C-alpha positions in Angstrom: 94.0 -67.0 -43.8 92.1 -65.2 -46.5 94.1 -62.0 -46.5 97.6 -63.4 -46.1 99.6 -63.6 -49.4 102.8 -63.0 -51.1 103.1 -60.0 -53.4 103.3 -61.7 -56.8 102.2 -58.4 -58.3 101.5 -54.9 -57.1 98.5 -54.7 -54.7 95.7 -52.4 -55.6 95.8 -49.0 -53.8 94.3 -49.2 -50.4 94.5 -53.0 -50.0 97.4 -53.0 -47.6 98.9 -50.6 -45.0 102.1 -49.2 -46.3 105.2 -48.9 -44.2 106.6 -45.5 -43.4 110.2 -44.3 -43.7 111.9 -42.2 -41.0 110.3 -39.0 -42.2 106.8 -40.5 -42.2 106.5 -41.0 -45.9 104.9 -44.2 -47.3 107.5 -46.6 -48.7 107.0 -48.5 -51.9 105.4 -51.9 -51.5 108.6 -53.7 -52.5 110.3 -52.4 -49.3 107.5 -52.9 -46.8 108.0 -56.5 -45.8 111.5 -57.6 -46.5 111.9 -59.3 -43.1 109.0 -61.6 -43.6 110.2 -62.8 -46.9 107.6 -60.8 -48.8 104.6 -62.2 -46.9 101.8 -59.7 -46.2 99.2 -60.5 -43.6 97.0 -59.0 -40.9 97.6 -59.0 -37.2 94.4 -61.1 -36.7 95.6 -63.8 -39.1 99.1 -63.9 -37.7 97.4 -64.4 -34.2 95.4 -67.3 -35.5 98.6 -68.9 -36.9 100.3 -68.4 -33.5 97.3 -70.0 -31.7 97.5 -73.0 -34.0 101.1 -73.5 -33.0 100.3 -73.0 -29.3 97.6 -75.6 -29.6 99.8 -78.3 -31.1 98.6 -77.8 -34.6 94.9 -77.4 -33.9 92.7 -74.4 -34.4 89.1 -74.2 -33.3 89.0 -77.9 -32.7 90.4 -78.9 -36.2 93.9 -80.4 -36.8 95.6 -78.3 -39.4 99.2 -79.5 -38.8 100.4 -83.0 -38.0 102.0 -83.4 -34.6 105.2 -84.9 -36.1 105.8 -81.7 -38.1 105.6 -79.3 -35.1 109.2 -79.9 -33.8 110.6 -79.3 -37.3 108.7 -76.0 -37.6 109.5 -74.9 -34.1 113.2 -75.6 -34.6 113.6 -73.7 -37.9 114.7 -70.1 -37.3 116.6 -67.6 -39.4 120.3 -67.4 -38.5 119.8 -63.8 -37.3 117.5 -65.1 -34.6 119.7 -67.8 -33.2 
């Protein structure tokens, strides 16, 4: 995941797609991703992460997550999603 990151400082203009408010105006970076805890990513990288979970911690034939950790990650959900 080369493009996924937390916003530790302001991104350079054009390096991320801004969210839009109800009137279609770009929102400041600080408000774009509050529901993901500030994590910015691309759809392709999120899809790769999902594929790793669907394949029991493996991606493209490589083990990236130990099997014993999968139940712990799968069972952890925000209270709003329970």
